[in-house]
C-alpha positions in Angstrom: -39.9 -10.3 26.8 -36.2 -10.2 27.5 -35.6 -8.8 31.0 -31.8 -9.5 31.0 -29.7 -6.7 32.0 -27.6 -5.0 29.6 -23.9 -6.1 29.8 -21.8 -3.7 31.8 -19.4 -1.7 29.3 -16.0 -2.6 29.3 -13.5 -0.1 30.8 -11.6 2.0 28.5 -8.1 1.1 27.7 -5.3 3.8 28.0 -2.5 1.5 26.9 -2.0 3.3 23.6 -3.9 5.0 20.9 -3.3 2.1 18.6 -5.5 0.2 20.7 -8.7 2.2 19.4 -10.7 0.8 16.5 -11.1 2.5 13.2 -12.9 5.5 12.1 -16.3 4.6 10.6 -15.5 6.9 7.4 -12.5 4.8 7.0 -14.2 1.6 7.2 -16.8 2.8 4.7 -14.1 3.9 2.4 -12.4 0.4 2.3 -15.7 -1.2 1.7 -16.4 1.0 -1.1 -13.0 0.4 -2.5 -13.6 -3.4 -2.8 -16.1 -3.0 -5.6 -14.7 -3.7 -9.1 -11.4 -3.7 -10.2 -8.5 -1.3 -10.2 -4.8 -1.4 -11.4 -2.3 -2.9 -8.9 0.6 -1.5 -7.1 -0.1 2.1 -6.7 -1.3 2.8 -10.2 -4.9 2.8 -9.4 -6.9 6.4 -9.5 -7.5 6.3 -5.8 -3.8 6.2 -4.7 -2.9 8.7 -7.3 -5.7 11.1 -5.8 -4.2 10.6 -2.2 -0.7 11.5 -3.6 -2.3 14.8 -5.1 -4.3 15.5 -1.8 -1.4 15.2 0.3 0.8 17.4 -1.6 -2.1 20.0 -1.4 -2.2 19.5 2.4 1.5 20.3 2.7 1.3 23.3 -0.1 4.0 21.6 -2.1 4.5 18.8 -4.6 5.6 15.9 -2.4 6.6 12.1 -3.3 4.2 9.9 -1.4 4.6 6.3 -0.5 1.8 4.5 1.4 3.1 1.7 3.5 1.6 -0.6 6.3 3.4 0.5 9.5 5.1 3.6 11.1 8.1 1.5 11.6 8.4 0.8 7.9 7.8 4.5 7.1 10.7 5.6 9.6 13.0 2.9 8.4 12.5 3.5 5.0 12.6 7.4 5.2 16.0 7.2 7.1 17.3 4.8 4.6 16.7 7.3 1.8 18.7 10.0 3.8 21.6 8.1 5.0 24.4 5.6 4.2 25.7 2.8 6.0 28.7 4.7 7.6 26.7 7.4 8.8 25.0 8.0 12.1 21.3 9.2 12.8 20.9 11.6 15.6 17.8 11.0 17.9 16.6 11.3 21.3 17.5 8.6 23.8 13.6 8.1 24.1 12.8 8.1 20.6 10.8 5.3 19.0 13.4 4.7 16.5 15.9 4.1 19.4 13.7 2.1 21.6 10.7 0.4 19.9 11.6 -0.5 16.3 13.7 -3.8 16.9 16.8 -2.5 15.0 14.7 -1.6 11.8 16.2 1.7 11.2 19.8 0.2 11.4 18.5 -2.9 9.3 17.0 -0.9 6.5 19.8 1.6 6.2 22.2 -1.2 6.1 24.0 -0.5 9.3 23.7 3.2 10.1 24.3 3.8 13.7 21.5 5.6 16.1 23.2 8.2 18.0 21.5 9.4 21.0 21.2 13.2 21.8 19.9 14.1 25.2 17.3 16.8 26.3 14.4 17.4 28.5 11.0 16.2 27.9 12.1 13.9 25.2 13.1 16.9 23.1 16.8 17.2 21.6 18.7 19.9 23.4 20.0 22.4 20.8 23.5 22.7 22.4 23.8 18.9 22.6 22.7 18.7 18.9 25.4 21.4 18.1 28.2 19.0 19.4 26.8 15.7 17.9 26.3 17.1 14.7 30.0 17.9 14.1 31.3 15.0 16.4 34.2 13.5 14.7 33.2 14.7 11.2 35.6 13.6 8.5 37.2 10.9 10.7 37.3 7.9 8.8 37.3 5.9 12.0 34.0 7.2 13.1 30.4 6.8 11.8 29.5 10.2 10.3 26.4 12.3 11.4 24.1 12.5 8.5 20.6 12.7 9.5 18.5 14.3 12.5 15.6 12.5 13.4 12.7 14.2 15.8 9.5 13.0 16.9 6.5 15.3 16.8 4.8 14.7 19.1 7.3 13.1 21.2 7.4 9.9 23.2 6.4 11.8 26.3 3.8 13.7 24.9 5.6 17.0 24.5 5.5 19.0 21.4 8.3 20.9 19.7 7.2 24.4 19.0 7.8 25.8 15.3 10.8 27.8 16.7 12.3 24.7 18.2 12.0 22.5 14.9 13.5 25.6 13.0 16.5 25.7 15.4 17.2 22.2 15.4 16.7 21.8 11.6 19.1 24.9 11.1 21.8 23.4 13.2 21.5 20.2 11.3 21.5 21.9 7.9 24.4 23.9 8.8 26.3 20.9 9.6 25.5 19.1 6.4 22.7 16.8 7.8 19.2 16.0 6.3 16.1 16.1 8.7 13.6 13.4 9.4 10.3 13.7 11.3 8.7 10.8 13.1 5.0 12.2 12.7 3.3 9.1 14.3 1.4 11.7 16.1 1.8 14.4 13.8 -2.0 15.6 13.7 -2.0 15.7 17.4 1.0 17.9 17.5 -0.5 20.0 14.9 -3.5 20.6 16.6 -1.8 21.6 19.7 0.3 24.2 17.8 -2.5 25.4 15.6 0.2 25.4 12.9 -0.3 24.2 9.2 1.2 21.1 7.9 3.7 23.1 5.8 4.9 25.1 8.7 5.3 22.0 10.8 7.1 20.2 8.2 9.3 21.3 5.0 9.0 25.0 5.8 10.8 24.3 9.2 13.5 22.2 7.4 12.1 18.7 7.2 13.1 16.8 4.4 11.2 13.3 4.9 8.2 13.0 7.1 6.6 9.8 8.5 2.9 10.9 8.4 1.0 8.8 10.9 -2.6 7.8 10.4 -3.0 4.4 12.3 -2.8 5.8 15.9 -5.4 8.5 14.7 -8.2 6.4 13.2 -6.7 4.2 10.4 -6.4 0.6 10.2 -3.1 -0.3 8.1 -2.0 3.0 6.4 1.0 5.4 7.1 2.6 7.6 4.6 6.2 8.7 3.8 5.9 12.2 2.5 9.3 13.2 0.9 9.7 16.9 0.0 13.0 16.2 -1.8 12.2 15.0 -5.4 16.0 13.8 -5.5 15.0 11.0 -3.2 12.1 9.8 -5.0 13.6 7.1 -7.2 15.7 5.6 -4.4 12.4 5.6 -2.1 10.5 4.0 -4.8 12.9 1.1 -5.0 13.5 0.9 -1.1 9.6 0.5 -0.6 9.6 -2.4 -2.9 12.5 -4.0 -1.8 11.2 -3.9 1.9 7.8 -5.6 0.8 6.0 -2.4 1.4 4.6 -1.9 -2.2 1.0 -3.4 -1.7 -0.4 -5.0 -4.7 -3.9 -3.7 -3.7 -2.7 -0.2 -2.5 -6.2 1.1 -3.2 -7.4 -0.1 0.3 -4.5 2.0 1.9 -5.3 4.7 -0.3 -9.1 4.5 0.7 -8.2 5.0 4.4 -5.9 7.9 3.7 -8.5 9.5 1.5 -11.1 9.4 4.1 -8.6 10.5 6.8 -8.0 13.6 4.9 -11.6 14.4 3.7 -13.4 17.1 5.7 -10.4 17.2 8.0 -11.2 13.9 9.6 -7.6 13.6 10.9 -7.6 16.9 12.6 -11.1 16.2 14.2 -9.8 13.0 15.4 -6.8 14.5 16.8 -8.6 17.3 18.4 -10.9 14.9 20.2 -7.8 12.8 21.4 -6.1 15.9 22.9 -9.2 17.0 24.4 -9.7 13.8 26.2 -6.0 14.1 27.4 -6.7 17.6 28.8 -9.8 16.5 30.5 -7.9 13.6 32.1 -5.0 15.9 33.0 -7.5 18.2 34.7 -9.1 15.5 36.6 -5.7 14.2 37.8 -4.3 17.5 38.8 -7.4 18.1 41.1 -7.1 14.8 42.8 -5.2 14.2 46.0 -2.5 11.7 45.8 -1.5 12.1 42.2 1.3 13.9 40.5 1.0 15.0 37.2 4.3 15.1 35.8 3.6 17.5 33.0 0.5 19.3 31.6 -0.6 17.2 28.6 0.3 18.9 25.1 -0.9 16.1 22.9 -2.5 13.0 24.0 -0.2 11.3 26.3 0.0 11.9 30.1 2.5 10.5 32.7 1.7 10.7 36.3 2.8 9.1 39.5 0.3 7.1 41.5 0.3 5.0 44.7 1.1 1.6 43.8 -2.1 0.1 45.5 -3.9 2.5 43.4 -2.3 1.2 40.1 -2.8 -2.4 41.5 -6.6 -1.6 42.0 -7.0 0.0 38.4 -5.4 -2.9 36.7 -7.4 -5.3 38.7 -10.6 -3.6 37.6 -9.7 -4.0 34.1 -8.1 -0.7 33.2 -5.2 -0.9 31.1 -2.1 1.4 30.8 1.8 1.1 31.1 3.5 1.3 34.4 6.7 1.1 35.7 9.0 1.8 32.9 9.7 5.3 33.7 10.2 4.8 37.7 8.4 3.6 40.7 4.5 4.5 40.5 4.8 6.2 37.2 2.2 5.3 34.7 1.5 6.5 31.1 -2.2 7.2 30.0 -2.9 7.5 26.1 -6.1 9.0 25.0 -7.5 8.2 21.5 -10.1 9.7 19.0 -12.5 7.0 20.3 -12.4 8.0 24.0 -15.5 9.7 25.3 -15.9 12.3 28.1 -17.7 9.3 30.0 -14.7 7.2 29.5 -12.5 9.7 31.2 -14.6 10.5 34.0 -15.4 6.7 34.7 -11.6 6.1 34.8 -11.3 9.1 37.3 -14.1 7.9 39.3 -12.2 4.5 39.7 -9.1 6.2 40.6 -10.9 8.1 43.3 -12.3 4.8 44.8 -9.0 3.1 44.8 -7.1 6.1 46.1 -9.0 6.0 49.3 
């Protein structure tokens, strides 16, 4: 008889939601898609079904392009909306500004990213009013042409529908198009209780990067374009960027499972709930400073440095120090459980003594 002890469970990671595995439903869907043959390059029935499904989700005929990464979705979406001599207005903390290694500038053939400030990683409307018209028509200056907003933002805040409408209205009045980085689109949607249409094209969004990888997929993201005039350009840009997968049915299988029975919303709901549980625990604990109540699945808090060192030494993972002394970022995922959260809080209490 085997009398060996069960191995101790590994400590949950809070570094990012892209550390989570894949939803079993998506894994099974990919396995099912592996049987038999199918036309290549997105001409298969599964990919076509996903295009129709996403149009139904957004309550509008949309052009859908499946790609491998969120960076590709952002860069190619922006490339279809701007020209090399133009500027993309974005928040200083945005992913396109800080974490995509110049991909937006590369794929737009040189369009300049122009940072527009605002609290909580949200663009300030008054600052946008000024930036959207800054040196417009001046041949010596890049021309503002696109507003890009992140939903949810990089600090975990969520634009309200009214805020999106206001920013998009300012942009459109100045002749700008609107892009949304929706890497955590589902998390924001669940927080607001809105519909996908309300949080995208009905609010003025022209092109959406529809995220899935952070919420249960393996290698599937989508560019959802609500302007049919951009379809041809995006078609060629996706191919030119090496993002037209020859066996696209495997990306489509993931996306189909993602959208079936609202898996994408259930996953986001779980991730948000785990963030709320974690936030409640941190708020009730002496020696911790919760910088803002969680809205999606990202939390920032300030901890004593010795507590941070102890947690890291114990095997917990999260980002520290980028936002100031003692400030850490904790990200929850669909795969986290209440036990994961409670174990982390227990460890934090031990190291805070």
